[in-house]
N, C-alpha and C positions, 0 to 999 in steps of 0.2 A: 475348911480352913485352907487358906493359900499358903504354900510352903515358903519359908524364909529363903532369901538368897544367900548363897555362900559368899565368902569374901571375894573370891575370884569372879563370880558372876556380878557382884555389885561393882567391883572395880572396872570390869568390862563395860557395864552399863553406863557408868559415869563418864567414860571416854566420849560418848556422844551427847553429853549434857554439860556443856561449858558453863562454869559458874556455880554448878551444883556441888555441894559437899555433904559430908556426914557430920551432923552436930547432935550430940546427946542421943545417938542411936536412931536418928531420923534423917531423911534426905532434907537438905536445907538450901534455900536460895533467897536472896534479897534482891529486889528490883527497885531501881529508881527511875521513875517515869518522868516525862517533861513537866507534868502538873497533876493535880488531883483528878481532873477529868479522865486523863489517860490511865491512871491507877485504878479508878473505879471502873472504867471501860474494860480493863483487863479482867477484873473480877466478875463483872456482869457477863462478859463474853464467855468466860470459862464456866460460870455457874450451871448452865443447862447441860454441858458436857459432863461436868462433875456429877450432877444429879442423875444423869442417864446411867453412869457407871456405878452409882451408889458407893462411891469411894471419895470421901470428903477430906479436904486438907485442913490442917490447922494453919490459919493465915490471919494476918492483921494488916490494916492499912492506917498509915499516918501520913496525911497530905499526899505527897507524890511517891511514897515508899510503900511497897507491899512485901511482907516477909512471909515465906511459905515453909511449912514443915510437913513432910509426908511420912506416914508410917501406917502399916496395916495393924490396927489395934487388936483385932481378934486373933491375929497370928503372932503378936508380940514382937514385931520388928519389921524390917524392910522386905517387901516382896516385889514380884514383877508388876503388880498393880501400881506400886509407887513409882517405879521407873516409867511405866507407861503414862501415868498421869503427869509426871515431870516433863516428859516429852511433849505432851499436849500443851501444858502451860507454857513451856519454852517457845513453842511455835506461835502461840497467841501473843506472848510478850514481845517477841522479836518484831512483830508487825507494828507495835505501839511505841517501842523505845526510840 
């Protein structure tokens, strides 16, 4: 099991993730892409990287919007795995926004 982040570790991690917040005990980010193709492109680009890490987001797509929630379920909260995945997702998204 991956250890949970302390509040100070989480706060420090969020400084490098603009737009990410904590919502209901999970890392949260909403993206608005130019259109549906960009939104799905984001998800499809991220999918192999997510699968490789075996750390899957809770995410949803409605037209040009993608909402992401990250939490390490088997640890019961936010871990370094979540911060790392948020960083990867942010890098992909910034190329498409």
